C-alpha positions as CSV (number, residue, x, y, z in Angstrom):
1,M,-8.3,-3.4,24.5
2,A,-10.5,-3.3,21.4
3,T,-14.4,-2.8,21.5
4,F,-16.1,-3.3,18.4
5,H,-16.7,-0.8,16.6
6,V,-16.6,0.2,12.4
7,M,-17.6,2.5,11.2
8,A,-17.2,5.4,13.9
9,G,-15.8,5.7,16.3
10,P,-16.6,4.8,20.0
11,D,-19.2,7.4,20.8
12,D,-21.0,6.7,16.9
13,M,-19.7,9.9,16.2
14,V,-18.4,10.2,12.2
15,A,-15.6,12.1,13.0
16,R,-14.2,14.6,9.7
17,P,-11.6,16.3,11.3
18,A,-9.7,19.2,9.7
19,I,-7.3,18.6,6.3
20,R,-4.2,21.1,5.5
21,R,-3.2,22.6,1.7
22,I,0.3,21.6,1.5
23,G,2.2,22.2,-1.3
24,L,5.2,18.9,-3.1
25,S,7.5,20.1,-1.1
26,D,5.9,18.5,1.9
27,V,5.5,15.8,-0.1
28,W,9.7,15.0,-0.1
29,D,9.7,16.5,3.1
30,A,7.8,13.7,4.1
31,L,10.1,11.3,2.4
32,A,13.4,12.8,3.7
33,L,11.5,12.0,7.2
34,G,10.9,9.1,6.5
35,F,13.9,7.4,5.9
36,E,15.6,8.7,9.0
37,D,13.0,6.8,10.5
38,F,14.7,4.5,9.0
39,R,18.4,5.3,9.3
40,A,17.3,5.8,13.9
41,K,17.3,1.7,13.3
42,P,18.2,0.5,10.0
43,S,18.8,-3.1,10.9
44,H,15.1,-2.9,12.8
45,Y,13.1,-2.2,9.5
46,V,14.5,-4.5,7.0
47,F,13.8,-7.0,9.3
48,L,10.7,-6.3,10.1
49,S,10.1,-4.8,5.7
50,L,11.6,-8.6,4.7
51,I,7.7,-9.9,4.0
52,Y,7.5,-7.5,1.2
53,P,10.9,-9.3,-0.9
54,I,10.3,-13.1,0.4
55,A,6.6,-12.6,-0.4
56,G,7.7,-11.5,-4.4
57,V,9.8,-14.4,-4.8
58,V,7.0,-16.4,-3.7
59,L,4.0,-14.7,-5.3
60,V,6.1,-15.9,-8.7
61,T,6.9,-19.1,-7.4
62,W,4.1,-20.6,-6.6
63,S,2.8,-18.8,-9.9
64,S,5.6,-20.0,-12.3
65,G,4.7,-23.9,-10.8
66,A,0.9,-24.1,-11.4
67,N,0.2,-22.5,-14.8
68,M,-0.1,-19.2,-13.8
69,L,2.0,-17.5,-15.3
70,P,-0.1,-14.9,-16.4
71,L,-1.1,-14.2,-12.8
72,I,3.1,-13.1,-12.3
73,F,2.9,-9.6,-12.8
74,P,-0.3,-9.1,-11.8
75,L,0.2,-10.5,-8.2
76,I,3.1,-8.7,-7.8
77,A,1.7,-5.1,-8.6
78,G,-1.4,-5.8,-6.8
79,F,0.5,-7.5,-3.7
80,A,1.4,-3.1,-4.0
81,L,-2.0,-2.5,-3.1
82,L,-1.8,-4.1,0.5
83,G,1.7,-1.9,0.9
84,P,-1.2,0.0,3.1
85,F,-1.9,-2.9,5.7
86,F,0.5,-4.4,5.9
87,A,2.3,-1.4,6.9
88,L,1.2,-0.4,9.6
89,G,4.3,-2.0,12.0
90,L,6.0,0.7,10.6
91,Y,3.4,3.5,11.1
92,E,3.7,3.0,14.9
93,I,7.3,3.1,14.9
94,S,7.0,6.4,13.5
95,R,4.1,7.7,15.7
96,R,6.0,5.9,19.1
97,R,10.0,7.9,17.8
98,E,7.2,11.5,17.0
99,R,6.2,10.9,20.7
100,G,9.5,10.1,22.3
101,M,8.5,6.5,22.9
102,D,10.7,3.9,23.0
103,A,10.6,2.7,19.1
104,S,12.5,-0.7,19.4
105,W,10.6,-3.4,16.1
106,R,8.7,-5.1,18.4
107,H,6.8,-2.5,19.1
108,A,5.3,-2.9,15.9
109,L,3.7,-5.4,16.5
110,E,1.4,-3.7,19.1
111,V,-0.8,-2.3,16.8
112,R,-3.3,-5.6,17.7
113,H,-3.8,-3.7,20.8
114,S,-4.7,-0.8,19.3
115,P,-8.7,0.4,20.6
116,A,-9.3,0.8,16.8
117,L,-8.4,-2.8,15.0
118,P,-11.1,-3.1,13.8
119,S,-12.1,-0.3,11.7
120,I,-8.2,-1.2,10.9
121,L,-8.8,-4.8,9.3
122,A,-12.6,-3.4,8.1
123,V,-10.5,-0.9,5.6
124,G,-8.0,-4.2,5.1
125,A,-10.3,-6.2,4.2
126,M,-11.1,-3.5,1.6
127,L,-8.3,-3.4,0.1
128,M,-8.1,-7.2,-0.2
129,A,-11.6,-7.7,-1.9
130,L,-9.9,-4.9,-4.2
131,F,-7.2,-7.7,-4.8
132,V,-8.9,-10.2,-5.8
133,A,-11.1,-8.0,-7.6
134,W,-7.9,-6.7,-9.7
135,L,-6.8,-10.4,-10.3
136,V,-10.0,-11.0,-10.8
137,F,-9.8,-9.1,-14.3
138,A,-6.3,-9.7,-15.4
139,Q,-7.1,-12.5,-15.8
140,T,-10.3,-11.8,-17.6
141,L,-8.3,-9.5,-19.9
142,Y,-5.6,-12.5,-20.8
143,T,-8.5,-14.6,-20.8
144,S,-10.4,-12.8,-23.4
145,L,-7.3,-12.0,-25.6
146,F,-5.3,-15.6,-26.1
147,G,-7.6,-17.7,-24.5
148,A,-7.9,-20.3,-21.5
149,E,-5.5,-22.2,-22.6
150,P,-2.3,-21.3,-20.0
151,P,1.6,-21.2,-21.6
152,Q,3.2,-24.1,-22.7
153,S,6.7,-22.7,-20.7
154,L,8.0,-19.0,-20.2
155,A,9.3,-18.1,-22.5
156,L,6.6,-18.6,-24.8
157,F,4.4,-17.4,-22.3
158,I,6.7,-14.0,-23.6
159,A,7.6,-14.2,-26.2
160,G,3.2,-13.9,-27.0
161,I,3.4,-10.7,-25.1
162,F,6.0,-8.9,-26.4
163,S,5.7,-10.4,-29.8
164,S,1.7,-9.6,-30.5
165,E,-0.7,-6.9,-31.4
166,N,-2.3,-8.1,-28.4
167,G,0.7,-8.9,-26.3
168,V,0.5,-5.2,-26.8
169,L,-3.4,-4.5,-25.9
170,L,-2.7,-6.5,-23.7
171,M,-0.5,-4.4,-21.5
172,L,-1.7,-0.9,-21.9
173,A,-5.2,-2.5,-21.1
174,G,-3.9,-3.7,-17.5
175,N,-1.7,-0.9,-16.4
176,A,-4.3,1.2,-17.8
177,I,-7.3,-0.7,-15.6
178,G,-4.1,-1.3,-12.9
179,F,-3.5,2.4,-13.0
180,C,-7.4,2.8,-11.5
181,F,-6.9,0.2,-9.3
182,A,-4.2,2.0,-7.6
183,L,-6.6,5.1,-7.7
184,V,-9.1,3.8,-6.0
185,V,-6.3,2.8,-3.1
186,L,-4.4,5.7,-3.2
187,A,-7.5,8.3,-2.5
188,T,-9.4,6.0,-0.1
189,T,-6.3,5.2,2.4
190,V,-3.1,7.6,2.0
191,V,-3.5,9.2,5.7
192,A,-6.9,6.4,6.8
193,F,-4.0,2.9,8.5
194,P,-2.2,5.6,9.7
195,M,-4.8,8.5,11.6
196,L,-6.8,5.4,12.8
197,L,-3.5,4.6,15.0
198,D,-4.3,8.1,16.3
199,R,-6.9,8.3,16.6
200,D,-10.1,5.9,17.1
201,V,-12.0,7.8,14.2
202,G,-13.5,4.2,12.6
203,A,-13.0,3.0,9.0
204,V,-16.0,5.3,7.3
205,A,-14.2,8.5,9.1
206,A,-10.0,7.1,8.0
207,I,-11.4,6.9,4.6
208,E,-14.1,9.5,3.8
209,T,-10.7,11.9,5.6
210,S,-8.4,10.4,2.8
211,L,-11.1,11.2,-0.4
212,R,-10.7,14.8,1.4
213,A,-7.2,15.2,1.7
214,T,-7.2,13.7,-2.0
215,L,-9.1,16.3,-4.0
216,I,-8.2,19.5,-1.5
217,N,-4.4,18.0,-2.5
218,P,-4.3,16.7,-6.1
219,L,-1.3,17.6,-7.6
220,P,1.1,17.2,-4.0
221,I,-0.8,13.4,-3.8
222,A,-0.4,12.5,-7.1
223,C,2.9,13.1,-6.4
224,W,3.4,11.0,-4.4
225,G,1.3,8.0,-6.1
226,L,4.5,8.4,-8.4
227,I,6.8,8.7,-5.9
228,V,5.9,5.4,-4.6
229,A,5.7,2.8,-7.9
230,A,8.9,4.6,-8.9
231,L,10.1,3.2,-5.8
232,L,7.8,0.2,-6.1
233,I,9.5,-0.4,-9.2
234,V,13.2,-0.1,-8.4
235,G,12.3,-2.1,-5.0
236,T,11.5,-5.0,-7.3
237,I,15.0,-5.0,-8.3
238,P,17.1,-7.6,-7.9
239,I,14.1,-10.5,-7.2
240,F,12.6,-7.8,-5.2
241,V,15.8,-7.6,-2.2
242,G,15.3,-3.6,-2.4
243,L,11.7,-4.1,-1.1
244,A,13.1,-4.9,2.7
245,V,14.8,-0.6,2.1
246,I,12.3,1.1,0.2
247,M,8.7,-0.6,2.3
248,P,9.8,0.8,5.7
249,I,11.2,3.8,4.5
250,L,7.4,4.4,1.6
251,G,6.0,3.5,5.7
252,H,7.3,5.6,7.6
253,A,7.0,8.6,5.3
254,T,3.1,8.3,5.4
255,W,3.8,8.6,9.0
256,H,4.9,11.9,8.1
257,L,2.9,12.7,5.4
258,Y,-0.9,12.4,7.5
259,R,0.4,13.7,10.2
260,K,1.5,17.0,7.4
261,L,-2.6,16.1,6.6
262,V,-4.1,15.9,8.9
263,V,-5.2,18.6,11.4
264,D,-4.0,17.1,15.2
265,A,-7.2,16.7,17.2
266,R,-4.2,17.1,20.5
């Protein structure tokens, strides 16, 4: 049963696990191991990950029908900021496979029994706050360039974006701001959630360990971030269906990247 400790572990100590220096080959190996986990029982993992393409379609449909066309791209891009949290079940499956335990899809729900659940929810709340902040920034940027009046149609909206100087500025500034948000999420959560599943150390230790892992391994972590971004873009084609395969592979690979970056406590 999870006990309510968030900032530190149950012993009130903030852990500082040792970080390994890894190379680009380790990043690719983690991705390969993630693919092996997915390949073991792909039907189960596709089932688990249907939330991503379904959520993508729902977001687009909802924003299109509610005069929120300017938020379509920010919603889709921002949803990826929440990915590390929603992949918790996939980390759990990889953890169980690594230990030779039963790894059928129903065990993804075992996360709810983790003693680190309060810390996991705290880091998840941080991601949600960043997601909301990103949407606010995106809406403010659009309003400052195009005004508060919503576009009349999708065709006019697209035309305004791609055929005007303000549209080009919107794309450049929006991508730059989005990159900053993505960088913060990557640096603070690259190993945070897998680590909390593996050891109950508290949210602060998990975030701090992610930051140290990023600072010690800037090139491999940057490479990992580019791989994630590229695969997520590929996964959105067509109509987000590819995410049902891309997301579980990335989720499993994140677990293996954590195992390569953070020295085992045992």
